N, C-alpha and C positions, 0 to 999 in steps of 0.2 A: 602616919599620914595615909589617908584612904587611897586605895588603888583606883585607877581609871578602868572600870570594868568594861566600858564600851570598846576599849582597845584590846581586850583579852578574850580568850575563849571562855565560855560559861555554859551553864546547863539551863538557860532560860528557855521558856516555851515559845519565844518569839525571837526574831532577828534584831540585833541592835543596829544602830545607825552605821557604825563602822563596818559591820558584816554585810549590810546591804550595799554599801559602796564598793566593797571588794567583789561582790557578786554582780555588779553592774546594774543594780536596781535603780529605776527612775529614768528620767530623761537625760540622755547623753548627747552632748553637742560637740561638734568637731568642725573646724574650718576645712573646707575642701581644698585639696592640693592642686597643683598645676595639671596633673594628669586627668583630673575630673572636670576641668574647665575648658570650654571650647576656645581655641585660639581666635584672635580678632580677625585673622585673615582666612577664616573658614566660613563656608556657606552655612546658613542656618537650616537648610533643608537636607543637603547631602552630607554635611559635616566634613567636607573635604576642602582643600585649598581652592578658593573661588577662581572661576574663569569668567572673564568679562563681568566683574561685579556690578550689581545695581542695588540701590538702597531705596527704602521707602522714607516717607517723611518722619517716621518715628525712629529711624536709625538702624533698622534691621537690614543686614547685608545678605544678598543672595547671589548665586550664579545666575546669569541671564537666562540660560536654558532652563534651570530649575524653576525659577519664578514664572517664566512663561508657560511651562508645562502645568504648573500648579493653577495658574489663573485659567488656562484653557480647560483643565479638568473641572474646575468650579463652574465655569460657564456651561459645560455639557451637563453637569449635574443639575444646574438651575433649569436648563431647558427640559430635562427629563421630568423634573418636579412640576414645572409649569404644564407640560403635556398631561401628566397624571391628574393634576388639579382640574384642568379643563375637561378631561374625560369624566371625572367625578361629577362636576357641575352639570355636564350634559346628561349623565345617567340620572342624577337627582331630578332634573327637569322632566325627563321622560317618565320617571316613576310617578311624579306628581301629576302629570297629565293623564297617565294611565289610571291612577287612583281616582281622579275626578270623573273620568269616563265610566269606571265601574260604579261609582256612586250614583251617577245619573241613570245608568242602566238598572241598578237596583231600585231606584225610586220609581222609574217607569214600570218595572215589573211588579212592584208592590201596588202601584196605582191600577194597573191592568187586572191584577188578581182580586183587588178589592171590588172593582166594578163589574167584572165579567166572570170571575171564578165561581166555582160551585161551593167553596167553603166560605161561610160568612165571616165578617170581621167583628170580633167581639170587643167591647169596650170595658167589660168587667175585668177587674184585676185578679179575681179569684181563679180565672181560667189560666191554664198554662199557655205561654206564648214562647215563640222563639225570638231571636234578635230582630227578625224582619217583620214581626207582627202577625205571623200566620199561626192558626190554632189547629190543634188536632195532631195525633201521632200518625194518622193515615194520610196526611197531606203529601202530595207528590213533591211540592216545592221544598217542604221541610226535609224530605228524604234526600233530594238532590243536593241541598245545601250541606247536609250532614256528610254525604259521601265526598263532596268537595273539601270539606273541613278535614276529613280524615286523610285525604290525599296531601293536603298542604299543611298538615299538623306539624308543629315544631316542638319536640319534646326532648329534653336533655337526657332522659333515661333510655332513649332508643337511639342506637348508633345511626340508623338510617334517617332519623327525624331530628337530629341534633341541629339547632339553629347556628348559623355562622355569624360571627360578630363582624359587623361592617367596619372596615378600616377607613377612617376619614383622613383625607390628605388636606392639610392646611395650606393656605397660599404661601409659597416660599418667598424669601427675600431675594430680590433680583440683583443685589449688589455683591461683588466679590470682596473677600476679606483677606487681610494679611495672615499668613499661616503662623506667625509668631505673636503679634500683638492683638490679633482678632479685631482690629479696627477696619473700617471700610478702605479698600485699596483698589485703585484703578491703574491701568497700564500707563496712562499719561502722567501719573503722579510719581512714577519711578524715575530716578535719574542715575546715570552712570557714575561710578566712583573710580578715581584715579589715585593709586598709591605711588609714592616716589620710591623706587627700588634702589637699594644700595648696590652700586656697581664698582665699588673699590676693589682693588686686586687682593687685599687681605681677606675680605669677606668671601670672594670667589674661591680662594684657596682653602679656607677653613671650613666653610659651611656649605652643605649641599642644598639646604632649604633657602628659599628667598627671604631676605630681610628688607624691611622698609624703613625709611627715614622720614622725619618731619622736614619738609623742604625749607623751613625757616631756621630752626635751631640745629638741624642735622643730628638729632637724637634718635636712636633706634627705637622704633615703636614696639611696645610690648603690651601684654594684657593688663599690666598695672597702671597704664596710662589711660587717661580719658581722651578720646579722639573726637574731632569735629570735622565734618565734611561740608563743603559748600555746594548747595543744590544748584547754584547757577553754573558752576563749571565742573564740579565733582572732585576737586583736589582736597586731600586730607591733611590736616595739621593736628598737632597736639593742642589740647585745650588752652594751655598757657599762651601759646603764640596766637591762637584764634582770638582770645579775649584781649590780648595786648595790641594786636595789629589790625586784624580784619574787623573787629567790632568798632574800632576807632577810625581807621582809614577808609573803611567801606570799599575795599578793593582787594582782589586776590594777589598774593605776593608772587605767584608763579606766572600767571597769564595776564595780570593787570586788568582782569575783567571786573566791572563794578558789581558789588554785592550789597545786600541789605541785611539787617539783623535777623530777619525771618529766614534768610538763606542758610544760617548756621544750624546744622543738624547734628546733634550729639549722637554718635554711633553707640549702639548697645554693645556692651562687652560681657564676656563670660557667658555661662549657661550652655547647656546641651539639651538633648531631648529628655534628659532625666533630672536636670537641675534648673534652678531659677536663673534670672538675668540680673544684670547690674551688680551692685555691691552686696546684695543679700545672698551670699553663697555659703550657707552654713547648713550642714546636715544634722538633722535631729532624729534620734532613735530612742524609743521608749521600751523599757524592759520591765516585766513584772515577774515575780517569783512563782514558780510552779508549786502546786500543793504536794508537800511531802517529798519532793525530789531534790530540793535545794538548787535546782537549775532555773535559769530565767527563760521565760517564753518571750520571744522577740517579736514585736510588731514591726511591719515594714517601715523602713526609714522614710522620712519626708524631708524634702530639701526646700528651704525658704531663701 
């Protein structure tokens, strides 16, 4: 019976499939653990347990102070960009006006030289001319223009005459964006989120961290559950209770405040500053073998 050579050591000039697997060759995928996933009760900006949580319409939860500072910083940056753009437009307008004035002055000077100057204006193309139409190497005008050209010459091979590249500032977008979803976000679209804290004596004696319950089924909220917040009142429920009661009765079970289907906001779960959101929490790492060393060169891991 023939042997399975791919499982054994051999003297081949290339690696077998089994040897590549043992060396970690190829794309390696691994499900992220609990320590790599952001808790549902943590701010998306500071990654700490939230204080006065607020949520956007896409379900990203932030501390009130963090999101207000973020939006304020974005507005200041927008004002700075607008001022820079306005200054650039003003400078371009002034340069255009100055260019028109210089063009008119050159035209008047050429007209005056042609009619009252001592040097005649030649129409023959065989005679050498400068760019302004003057003829002759001894012309005073030609000499002055050459001196001016030397003073304003831009040459990349001379450090003192290297031209500077003009930095053009485009018109900025005046709307603030969500730091997580990158969609447009305004302050009035944020709504406060209210979690129901577990105040039982057993939880107080066993756990130092806060735990939260679904106010309907009294189940402890975790990262494995899909959560839904009502934008009308801010109370948070598990998705099963939200689909079973709020979507049908159109009323909050805690405060009896009317709600509509558009008020049901699915809260984003998981993810950190280095990992993705929602259910796609899988780390992918690609390794390829080094030449002659037998060791794998690792490319930075990407998380999807």
